[in-house]
C-alpha positions in Angstrom: 126.3 91.6 75.1 128.9 94.9 73.7 126.6 97.4 75.3 127.1 96.0 78.7 130.8 95.5 78.4 131.1 99.5 77.0 129.5 100.1 80.0 131.1 98.3 82.1 134.6 99.6 80.8 133.3 103.1 81.1 132.7 102.3 84.9 135.9 100.6 85.5 137.7 104.0 84.2 135.7 106.2 86.4 136.5 103.9 89.5 139.8 103.6 88.6 140.1 108.1 88.0 138.1 108.6 91.5 140.6 110.3 94.3 140.2 109.9 97.4 137.8 111.3 99.6 138.7 114.8 101.6 138.5 113.5 104.9 138.2 117.6 105.9 134.6 116.8 107.9 135.7 112.9 109.1 136.6 113.9 112.3 134.1 116.3 113.3 132.0 115.6 116.1 128.9 113.5 115.4 129.1 111.8 112.2 129.6 113.9 108.7 127.7 112.9 105.3 131.0 112.8 104.2 132.1 110.0 106.5 129.2 108.3 106.3 129.2 107.8 102.4 132.7 106.9 102.8 132.7 104.1 105.4 129.5 102.5 103.2 132.5 102.3 100.2 134.8 101.4 103.2 133.1 98.4 104.4 131.1 95.5 104.0 129.9 92.2 106.3 129.5 93.7 109.6 129.2 91.5 112.6 128.6 92.9 116.1 129.5 90.5 119.2 128.8 92.1 122.0 128.6 91.0 125.8 126.6 93.3 129.0 127.5 92.7 132.1 124.8 94.2 134.3 125.1 94.4 137.9 122.7 94.8 140.7 123.3 98.4 141.5 122.7 101.1 139.5 125.3 103.4 140.3 128.0 100.4 139.6 129.5 100.6 135.5 128.5 98.2 133.1 131.7 96.3 132.0 131.6 94.9 128.9 132.9 93.1 125.5 133.0 94.0 121.6 134.0 91.4 119.0 133.4 94.0 116.0 134.1 91.5 112.3 133.8 93.1 109.5 135.1 93.1 105.7 137.2 96.2 104.7 137.2 96.6 100.4 139.2 100.2 100.6 142.1 100.8 103.0 143.0 104.6 101.5 141.8 106.1 104.9 142.3 104.6 108.8 138.8 102.9 109.7 136.8 105.5 111.7 134.7 104.4 115.1 131.7 106.3 116.5 132.1 106.6 120.1 130.8 109.2 122.3 131.9 108.7 125.6 134.8 109.3 128.2 138.1 107.8 126.7 138.2 106.5 129.8 135.5 104.1 129.7 137.9 102.1 126.8 139.6 100.1 128.3 141.7 97.7 125.8 141.9 97.3 122.1 143.2 94.5 119.6 143.6 94.7 116.0 143.6 91.2 113.7 145.0 90.3 117.4 147.5 92.6 118.1 147.3 95.1 121.0 146.4 98.4 120.2 147.1 101.6 121.5 143.7 103.2 121.9 143.1 107.1 119.4 140.2 108.7 120.6 139.1 112.4 119.9 136.3 114.1 119.0 133.7 111.3 119.3 136.2 108.5 117.6 138.3 105.8 117.3 140.8 105.8 114.9 142.1 102.4 113.6 145.5 102.9 111.2 145.7 101.6 108.1 148.9 99.6 109.4 146.9 97.1 112.1 144.1 96.5 109.5 144.2 94.3 105.6 141.9 94.2 103.1 139.2 91.5 103.6 138.3 89.8 106.7 138.8 92.3 109.7 138.3 91.6 113.7 138.5 94.6 117.0 138.0 93.9 120.4 137.2 96.2 122.8 136.9 95.6 126.5 135.2 99.0 127.3 132.8 100.7 130.1 129.2 100.9 128.5 127.9 104.5 127.8 124.7 105.7 130.0 124.0 108.4 128.3 121.0 106.5 126.2 121.3 103.1 128.9 118.1 104.3 130.6 118.7 102.6 133.9 116.4 102.8 137.1 116.7 100.9 140.0 115.6 97.7 138.9 115.4 97.9 135.3 117.0 99.5 131.9 116.2 99.5 128.3 117.8 100.9 125.0 117.0 103.3 123.2 119.8 104.0 120.4 117.5 106.1 117.6 118.9 108.1 115.8 122.8 108.1 116.4 123.2 106.6 120.3 124.3 103.8 119.6 128.3 105.3 119.8 126.5 106.7 123.4 126.7 102.7 124.2 129.7 101.5 122.2 132.2 101.7 119.6 130.1 101.2 115.8 129.5 102.7 113.1 125.8 104.6 113.7 125.1 105.6 110.5 121.6 103.6 108.8 123.7 102.9 105.3 125.7 100.4 107.0 123.5 97.0 108.4 125.1 94.6 110.5 124.1 91.6 112.7 124.2 91.7 116.2 125.8 88.5 118.7 124.7 89.4 122.3 125.2 88.4 125.4 123.8 89.4 128.8 124.8 89.3 132.6 122.1 90.1 134.5 120.1 89.7 138.2 118.6 86.3 138.6 115.4 87.8 139.2 115.6 89.9 135.9 114.4 89.2 132.1 115.6 89.6 129.4 114.4 90.5 125.8 116.6 91.4 122.4 116.4 91.5 119.0 117.4 87.9 118.2 116.1 84.6 120.4 117.0 83.7 123.5 118.9 80.3 123.0 120.3 79.3 126.1 121.2 81.2 129.7 123.6 79.6 132.5 123.0 81.0 136.3 126.2 81.8 138.2 125.2 83.2 141.5 122.6 85.4 141.8 123.5 86.4 138.4 122.3 84.7 134.8 124.2 85.0 131.4 122.3 85.2 128.8 122.9 83.7 125.1 121.2 85.2 121.9 121.4 83.8 118.8 122.7 85.9 115.8 120.5 88.7 115.0 118.6 89.9 111.5 120.3 92.4 109.2 119.5 96.3 110.9 121.0 99.2 111.1 122.5 100.2 114.5 119.7 103.0 116.2 117.3 99.6 115.9 119.8 97.9 118.1 118.1 97.4 121.4 117.5 95.1 124.6 115.6 95.1 128.1 116.1 94.0 131.0 114.8 94.0 134.7 112.0 93.0 137.1 108.9 92.8 134.1 106.5 90.0 134.3 106.3 87.5 130.6 103.2 86.6 129.0 103.1 84.8 125.4 100.7 84.9 122.6 98.1 81.8 122.5 98.3 82.5 118.8 100.0 80.3 116.1 102.5 83.1 116.0 104.7 83.0 119.1 104.9 86.6 120.6 106.3 87.3 124.1 105.7 90.7 126.0 107.3 92.3 129.2 105.7 94.1 131.2 105.7 96.3 134.6 101.6 97.1 134.6 100.0 95.0 138.1 96.5 96.0 137.3 94.5 92.5 136.9 91.8 94.8 135.1 93.8 96.3 132.6 96.0 93.0 132.6 93.0 91.2 131.8 91.5 93.5 129.0 94.5 94.2 127.4 97.5 91.5 126.6 95.3 88.9 124.5 93.9 92.3 122.3 97.5 93.8 122.3 98.8 90.6 121.0 95.7 89.9 118.4 96.5 93.9 117.2 99.8 92.6 116.6 98.8 89.7 114.4 96.9 91.3 112.4 98.7 94.2 111.7 101.8 91.8 110.3 99.1 90.0 108.2 97.7 92.9 106.5 101.0 94.0 105.8 102.8 90.7 104.2 99.7 91.3 102.1 99.5 94.7 100.8 103.5 95.1 100.6 103.2 91.1 99.3 106.1 90.6 101.3 106.6 88.5 104.3 107.9 89.2 107.6 111.2 88.0 107.3 112.4 88.5 110.8 113.1 86.2 113.6 110.5 87.4 116.0 107.8 90.1 117.1 108.5 90.6 120.6 107.8 94.2 122.8 108.5 95.1 126.5 106.1 97.9 127.6 107.5 100.4 129.8 106.1 103.1 132.1 108.5 105.4 131.3 109.1 104.9 128.4 109.5 108.3 126.4 107.5 108.0 123.1 104.7 105.8 122.3 106.8 103.1 121.0 110.0 102.2 119.2 110.8 100.0 116.0 113.4 97.9 117.1 113.9 94.5 115.2 112.2 92.0 117.5 112.1 94.1 120.5 109.9 96.6 120.2 109.2 99.0 122.8 106.2 100.8 124.3 105.0 103.0 126.5 102.9 101.0 129.0 100.2 103.1 129.5 99.7 103.3 126.2 99.1 99.4 125.9 96.8 98.4 128.9 93.8 100.1 128.6 91.1 99.0 131.1 87.5 98.2 130.3 86.4 101.7 130.2 88.7 103.1 127.6 86.5 105.3 125.2 87.1 104.5 121.4 89.9 107.3 121.2 92.3 105.5 123.4 91.3 102.0 121.7 91.9 103.6 118.2 95.1 105.0 119.3 96.3 102.1 120.4 95.8 100.0 117.5 97.2 102.9 115.2 100.1 102.5 117.7 101.0 98.8 117.1 100.0 99.2 113.4 102.3 102.3 112.9 105.1 100.2 114.6 104.2 96.7 113.0 104.7 98.6 109.9 108.5 100.4 110.7 109.0 96.3 109.9 108.6 97.2 106.8 109.0 100.6 106.2 112.3 101.4 108.2 113.8 98.3 109.4 113.4 96.0 106.4 113.8 99.3 104.2 115.9 101.6 105.4 116.9 105.4 104.8 120.4 105.4 103.3 120.6 108.6 105.2 118.7 110.5 108.1 117.4 113.1 105.8 114.7 110.8 104.2 113.8 109.5 108.3 110.6 111.2 107.9 109.7 108.1 105.1 110.0 105.5 107.7 107.6 107.6 109.7 105.3 108.7 106.7 104.6 104.9 105.8 104.3 103.5 109.1 101.6 106.8 110.2 100.0 105.8 106.3 100.2 102.0 106.7 98.4 102.7 110.4 95.5 104.3 109.2 94.9 101.7 106.3 95.5 98.6 108.3 93.5 100.0 111.4 90.2 100.0 108.7 89.6 96.2 109.5 90.0 95.8 112.9 87.2 99.0 113.4 84.9 98.8 110.6 82.5 101.7 112.7 84.8 103.8 112.7 84.8 106.1 110.1 88.3 106.8 109.2 88.3 109.4 106.5 87.2 111.5 109.7 89.8 109.8 112.3 92.6 110.5 109.6 91.8 114.1 108.9 91.6 114.6 112.9 94.5 113.0 113.7 96.9 114.6 110.8 95.6 117.8 110.3 95.5 120.1 113.3 98.9 118.6 114.5 100.4 118.9 110.4 99.2 122.7 111.1 100.2 123.4 114.3 104.2 123.5 112.8 103.6 124.3 109.4 101.3 127.4 110.9 105.0 128.9 112.5 108.4 130.5 111.0 110.1 127.3 112.4 108.4 125.7 109.8 110.6 123.0 107.9 110.3 120.8 104.7 109.3 117.5 105.0 112.6 115.9 103.6 115.4 118.6 105.1 119.3 118.6 105.0 121.2 117.4 107.1 125.2 117.8 107.2 126.0 115.9 110.3 123.9 112.7 112.3 124.0 114.4 115.4 121.3 116.7 114.4 119.1 114.3 113.6 117.2 114.3 116.6 115.6 118.0 115.6 114.3 116.6 112.4 111.4 114.6 114.2 108.2 116.4 114.7 104.5 116.8 113.3 106.0 117.8 109.8 107.1 113.8 108.9 104.6 112.7 111.2 101.3 114.5 110.1 102.0 116.2 107.3 104.1 114.0 105.5 100.8 111.3 105.7 98.6 114.1 103.8 101.1 114.6 101.6 101.5 111.0 100.9 97.2 110.3 100.4 97.6 113.0 98.5 99.7 111.2 96.4 98.0 107.7 96.5 94.6 109.9 95.4 96.2 111.3 92.2 97.9 108.1 91.5 95.4 105.9 92.3 95.3 103.6 95.2 95.9 100.4 92.9 99.1 102.0 90.9 100.2 103.5 94.3 100.3 99.8 96.0 101.8 98.0 93.0 104.9 100.7 93.3 105.1 100.3 96.7 105.2 96.2 96.6 108.4 97.2 94.0 110.3 99.2 95.8 110.2 96.8 99.0 111.2 93.7 96.8 113.4 96.1 95.3 115.3 97.5 98.4 114.7 94.5 100.8 117.4 94.4 103.3 119.0 96.8 102.0 119.0 101.3 102.0 116.4 103.9 99.7 116.5 106.7 99.3 113.1 109.4 98.3 114.8 109.4 95.1 114.8 106.4 94.5 111.4 105.1 95.6 110.0 108.8 93.1 111.6 106.3 90.5 109.5 103.5 91.3 106.2 104.9 91.6 107.1 107.3 88.6 106.7 104.3 86.1 103.3 103.6 87.7 101.7 107.7 87.0 101.2 109.9 83.9 102.1 112.2 86.7 105.3 114.5 86.9 106.3 113.3 90.2 109.6 115.3 91.3 107.7 118.4 89.5 105.2 117.5 92.5 107.6 116.3 95.2 109.3 119.8 95.1 106.5 122.1 96.7 105.0 118.9 98.8 108.0 117.4 100.3 111.3 120.0 99.8 109.5 123.2 100.5 107.7 124.0 103.6 104.6 126.2 104.5 101.1 125.2 103.0 98.6 127.7 100.9 95.9 130.0 102.0 93.2 129.7 99.3 90.3 132.3 98.9 87.3 132.8 96.5 86.1 135.5 94.4 82.2 135.0 93.6 80.6 137.4 90.7 77.0 137.2 90.4 74.4 137.8 87.4 71.2 139.7 87.7 68.8 136.3 88.2 71.3 135.9 91.1 73.2 132.7 89.4 76.9 132.4 89.6 78.7 134.2 86.6 82.2 133.7 87.7 83.8 131.0 90.6 87.7 131.9 90.8 89.6 130.1 93.8 93.0 131.1 93.9 95.6 130.0 96.7 99.0 132.0 97.8 102.1 130.9 100.1 101.2 131.7 103.9 104.2 132.8 104.0 104.5 134.9 100.8 106.7 133.4 98.3 105.4 132.0 95.4 104.8 128.3 95.9 101.7 126.4 94.4 100.8 123.1 95.8 99.3 121.0 93.6 96.3 119.0 95.4 92.6 117.7 95.3 89.6 117.8 97.3 86.1 118.8 96.9 83.6 122.3 97.4 80.2 121.8 98.5 77.3 123.7 97.6 74.2 123.7 100.1 70.8 125.2 99.3 67.7 124.6 101.2 66.7 121.1 100.2 69.7 119.9 98.3 73.8 120.3 98.0 76.2 120.1 95.1 79.8 118.9 95.6 82.5 120.0 92.7 85.5 117.9 92.8 88.5 120.6 92.5 92.0 120.0 90.8 94.4 122.9 91.8 97.3 122.9 89.6 98.0 126.2 89.7 97.6 130.3 91.2 94.2 130.1 90.7 91.2 128.2 88.7 87.8 128.6 87.2 85.3 126.6 88.5 83.3 126.7 85.2 80.9 123.8 86.7 79.7 126.6 88.7 78.2 129.0 86.5 74.8 129.2 86.4 74.8 127.4 89.6 72.0 129.8 91.8 74.0 131.4 94.8 74.3 129.1 97.6 73.3 129.4 101.3 76.6 127.7 101.7 79.4 126.9 101.1 81.9 124.4 102.5 85.3 124.5 101.1 87.9 121.4 101.5 84.4 119.2 101.9 86.2 115.8 101.6 88.7 116.9 103.8 91.4 116.1 101.5 93.0 119.2 100.8 95.8 121.2 102.9 95.7 125.0 103.6 93.8 127.5 105.0 90.4 127.7 102.9 87.9 130.7 102.9 85.3 130.6 105.9 81.7 132.5 106.2 80.8 134.1 109.1 77.0 133.5 108.4 78.0 129.8 108.4 79.5 129.6 112.0 76.1 128.5 113.6 75.4 125.7 111.2 78.5 123.9 111.6 76.5 121.1 114.1 74.0 120.7 112.0 76.0 119.4 109.2 74.9 115.7 108.9 78.4 114.9 107.2 81.0 114.1 110.1 84.2 115.1 108.0 82.5 118.0 106.7 81.8 118.6 110.3 85.3 118.0 111.4 87.1 119.9 108.4 85.0 122.9 109.3 85.6 122.9 112.9 89.1 122.6 111.6 89.3 125.6 109.2 87.3 127.5 111.6 90.2 126.8 114.3 92.5 127.8 111.6 91.5 130.6 110.4 91.1 132.5 113.6 94.1 131.9 114.6 95.0 133.4 111.4 93.2 136.5 112.7 89.7 136.1 110.2 87.5 135.1 112.8 87.3 136.6 116.6 88.2 134.4 119.4 85.6 134.9 121.5 83.3 133.7 118.0 85.4 130.5 117.5 84.6 129.9 121.5 81.2 130.1 121.3 80.8 128.1 117.8 82.9 125.7 119.7 81.3 125.7 123.0 77.4 125.0 120.8 79.3 122.3 119.0 80.8 120.2 122.1 76.4 120.6 123.2 75.5 118.7 120.7 78.3 116.5 119.0 77.6 113.0 119.5 80.8 111.5 117.7 83.4 110.8 120.0 86.0 112.0 117.5 84.7 114.8 116.9 84.2 115.3 120.8 87.5 115.2 121.1 89.1 117.3 118.4 86.1 120.2 119.3 87.2 119.5 123.1 90.8 120.5 122.4 89.8 123.1 119.9 87.5 124.7 122.7 90.5 124.3 125.1 93.4 126.0 123.4 91.2 129.4 122.8 89.6 129.4 126.3 93.5 128.9 128.0 95.1 131.0 125.1 93.0 133.5 122.8 91.2 134.5 125.1 91.3 137.5 127.0 91.4 136.9 131.5 88.5 138.8 131.3 86.7 137.0 129.1 87.6 133.7 130.4 86.5 134.6 133.8 83.3 135.8 132.4 82.6 132.7 130.1 83.3 129.9 132.5 80.3 129.6 134.6 78.1 129.4 131.5 81.1 126.9 130.4 81.2 125.0 133.9 77.7 124.6 134.2 76.8 123.2 130.1 79.3 120.6 130.7 78.5 120.3 134.3 74.5 119.5 132.6 76.0 117.7 130.0 77.7 114.6 132.6 74.1 114.1 134.1 72.6 113.4 131.2 72.8 110.1 129.5 75.2 110.3 127.6 77.8 106.7 125.7 80.6 106.4 128.5 82.8 106.9 125.9 81.5 110.3 124.9 80.9 110.9 128.5 84.4 110.6 129.8 85.8 113.1 126.9 83.1 116.2 128.1 84.4 115.1 131.8 88.2 115.5 130.6 87.1 118.7 129.1 85.1 119.4 132.2 88.4 118.9 134.4 90.8 121.1 132.5 88.4 124.1 132.9 86.6 124.1 135.8 89.5 125.3 138.3 86.4 128.0 140.0 85.6 127.2 143.4 82.1 125.3 142.5 84.4 123.5 139.6 87.2 122.3 142.6 83.9 122.1 144.7 82.4 119.4 142.4 86.1 117.8 141.4 86.9 117.4 144.9 83.3 115.3 145.8 84.1 113.0 143.0 87.4 112.5 143.9 86.1 111.6 147.5 83.7 109.7 145.9 80.8 111.7 147.4 79.4 112.3 143.8 79.7 109.3 141.7 78.1 110.4 138.0 76.0 107.9 136.2 78.4 106.0 133.4 82.0 107.6 134.1 84.0 105.2 134.3 87.0 106.5 136.4 89.9 104.2 137.2 92.5 104.9 139.7 94.4 106.4 137.4 92.4 108.5 136.6 91.5 109.9 140.0 95.2 110.0 140.5 94.9 113.1 137.7 91.8 114.5 139.5 93.9 114.5 142.6 96.4 116.9 140.7 94.5 119.0 139.0 92.7 120.1 142.6 96.8 121.2 143.7 96.8 122.5 140.8 94.0 124.8 140.6 94.6 125.4 144.3 91.8 123.8 146.4 91.9 124.2 150.1 93.1 120.8 150.6 95.3 120.5 148.4 98.2 118.5 150.6 95.6 116.5 152.7 94.2 115.6 149.0 97.7 114.6 148.2 99.0 112.9 150.6 95.5 110.8 150.8 95.8 110.1 147.1 99.6 108.3 147.3 97.9 105.9 150.1 96.1 104.7 147.1 98.9 104.0 144.9 100.1 100.6 144.6 102.2 100.2 141.9 105.9 101.2 142.5 106.4 102.7 139.0 103.6 104.8 139.3 104.2 105.8 142.7 107.5 106.8 141.9 106.2 109.8 139.7 104.4 110.8 142.2 106.3 111.7 144.0 108.7 113.1 141.6 105.9 115.8 140.5 104.7 116.5 144.1 106.6 119.5 144.1 105.3 120.5 141.2 101.7 120.9 142.8 103.2 122.6 146.1 101.1 125.7 146.7 104.3 127.2 148.2 106.3 128.6 144.8 109.2 128.5 146.4 109.4 124.7 146.1 108.4 124.6 143.0 110.9 127.1 141.7 113.3 124.6 143.3 112.3 121.4 141.2 112.5 123.9 138.1 116.0 124.9 138.6 117.2 121.4 139.6 116.4 120.9 135.9 120.1 122.2 135.3 121.2 118.8 136.2 120.8 116.3 133.3 120.7 114.1 135.7 117.5 115.3 137.0 115.9 115.2 134.1 116.3 111.4 133.3 112.6 110.6 133.5 111.6 113.2 130.7 107.5 112.1 130.6 108.5 112.7 134.4 109.6 116.1 133.5 107.6 117.4 131.1 104.3 116.7 133.8 106.2 118.7 136.5 106.8 121.6 133.8 103.1 121.8 132.2 102.5 122.2 136.3 104.4 124.7 137.2 104.1 126.6 133.7 100.4 126.1 133.5 98.4 129.1 133.0 97.3 129.8 136.3 100.5 129.9 138.0 102.5 132.1 135.1 102.4 135.2 137.7 105.8 133.2 139.6 106.7 131.4 136.8 107.5 133.4 134.0 111.0 134.1 136.0 111.9 130.9 134.8 111.4 131.3 131.4 115.0 132.7 130.4 116.1 129.1 131.8 113.6 127.5 129.6 115.4 128.5 126.6 118.9 128.8 128.3 118.8 124.9 128.9 117.4 123.8 125.8 120.9 123.3 123.8 121.9 120.5 126.6 118.7 119.1 126.4 119.0 118.5 122.9 122.7 116.8 123.6 121.7 114.6 126.9 117.7 114.3 125.7 115.7 112.0 123.1 114.8 112.9 120.3 111.8 114.5 121.2 112.2 116.2 124.1 113.8 119.8 122.9 110.6 120.5 121.3 108.6 119.1 123.9 110.5 120.6 127.1 110.2 124.1 125.3 106.3 123.8 124.6 105.6 122.7 128.0 107.8 126.2 129.7 107.7 128.7 127.0 104.7 127.6 125.0 101.9 127.6 127.2 102.5 131.4 128.0 100.7 134.4 126.3 101.4 137.3 127.6 103.3 140.6 126.4 106.0 140.1 129.1 106.3 136.7 128.5 106.6 137.7 125.0 109.3 140.1 125.2 111.2 137.4 126.7 111.0 134.9 124.3 112.1 138.0 121.9 114.6 139.4 123.7 116.4 136.2 124.4 116.5 135.3 120.0 117.8 138.7 119.6 120.7 138.2 121.9 121.5 134.6 120.6 121.5 135.6 116.6 124.5 132.9 116.2 121.6 130.4 117.9 121.2 126.8 116.6 119.0 127.2 113.9 117.3 123.7 114.5 116.8 124.7 118.2 115.4 128.0 116.9 113.0 126.8 114.9 111.4 124.4 117.6 111.4 127.8 119.9 109.5 129.2 117.0 107.0 126.4 116.9 106.2 126.0 120.2 105.9 129.8 121.0 104.1 130.7 117.4 100.5 131.1 119.8 102.5 133.5 122.0 103.3 135.7 119.5 100.2 135.7 117.8 97.7 136.4 120.7 99.9 139.6 120.6 98.9 140.3 116.9 95.5 139.6 117.8 95.0 141.7 121.1 96.4 144.4 119.0 94.1 144.0 116.0 91.3 143.8 118.7 
């Protein structure tokens, strides 16, 4: 007790000696880390009472009202709210019942100390809702406020460390349904409108607040746990085959996570809405998850990959209820934490639902290619990035946090042991439930469950970027046995970073094999266990798929990759071949031939999808035009013949997707047209209406002589109004007239024309396709010029996806020069966006080096 009193007294002295924080960055646009830290100590017990009156017409403004209640602890500085809209949107303000002038500048509302008091305060606004992140359509709308977009909708304290309760009232057209984070407790009709009243919500950060309103159908789960779903899908087949399964997957995910974390689901409900034009796969809003509709609604002929993808998406968003929603990062520099656990847990919880699937293989193919796709580039970044202002938080997202971070976490779990790792996670959830935590908070807990030095381990894996390149040096004795086997690593970027990691190496002999487990802790390792072994006929590095980096590869072994019986070993070999090709160690044509041979023999759907993706990338980006013309006839014939064989339905659909993506020759177009026109029906190839629409668009992209007629006829077959709107939006991008395509791309200068981001990205992929680049290349400067505005007006993934769909598709020296000239002319360019350009154009720049080598 005496010790506690001494510590308490010391803390009081420290607190009393604290000086007022500098407000140098308090009024910076966005939310500075300094402002966020001060507000965290300034106020508590926040409650937003919000009402929105949604008119029938999309063009009409949305009147709104806010009563903000909070307890103030510190009055050494004015109260600063965030509101990123025009001052004209703020109509009136009352502070503790007193009318007040509104001071709004640099995206902040300032309330002076004289109007405030320590303890309970009430701040009341009449305002017009901001619409930057209020995704309005003619008959539905939805909010999407991550990471700092709540302030574009209503005045708030827009930082993750200030959790609050929300009480929401929404008035909307009577024919609309409304979904929000808390249960609906009442509804009153007023003429053509209905006022929906919702209960007080659970505690949540501002980025998790949401509502959906519009013309939706409603479904309820037929299970012990009540769930509600809003949807707009009209296909009876998809509705029947998807809705019961979607509810079941949510229930299974919830049960798994309660068991794994030893912590019950605490939120009031687990409802969700599916949205046709949703920007992401999903978003983990408490009580009202949002999904892209096409990700959840699958027909009865969906492939195993599609089913797995849906299950993992649902698992990911459900995992966020614990990792992100219940325990939230303190600041968005740790946004990766919620994503790594959501991905990591999604992989774990999918396993029981799909026991027939090789989940080690699935983890490998889902994460490694995507992680390498950013980490190999000059624009890569660490998993944990510094963030001075929340307005830049959207640019932190990418494959490093979604894909490299789960790889890192699996390495950590393997090194610690599953039981110790799970025990640490359970302590973490229990300790920080309904609160905020940092990576260092988690490391401190995990440190208590392992003898590892997690601080040193974390420094390279979490705080540093890049990947290792591993090499070997094998010396043989006179009798042909191994006398020395050394494995070395160096950082791909030339730095002195060393990655501690675990992986296997397998030696193959005519009648047997032997596997060695490697624990790489330093720059090199002498594998003493291999000394005295006979020289192997083939060595597969990282044979268990656990390691991370570029591993040695033997050209002579490429011819037998498809013969490896272990699926993970095959997958790792194909991935390593692709990475070695991009690093200049393997000729692209040799890689292409290996992938072509692999797709001809692969019977595993997951691996076939991987090979298909890698083959297509090599074909379109790393083969010269002459090489492409030379190999295309043989590839088309091979794939077409495969489609005529008795392949499993799911595998056949994968092969067809690859065929559709490359068959631009006259013969290929003719066959695709006959399939679209239903003159040819391929046995066991089940195509739904969406597949036929995609096929019509592909034929137009390839320049089929009847493109116009095909598109006109296809349009008449589309009954879903959302899909019809999308089709009409994309038609100019599919035009045979370059002027029409140019006009559409030029229209994207206006942010309003970029509102439906997924449609815009599809249009860009058609406009800038390799077959269209001769005319489209003149748009590359505009594509990069718009990137800064896209970051300001678009959602978090849009900047990277925009530059990938445009500049990222090119391979010519002319395009490389345009990109290089742009970066050279903009030396002071936003470094985060520069990295996005470097990531997206990595293939473009690598092609130039490989061509020079050849």
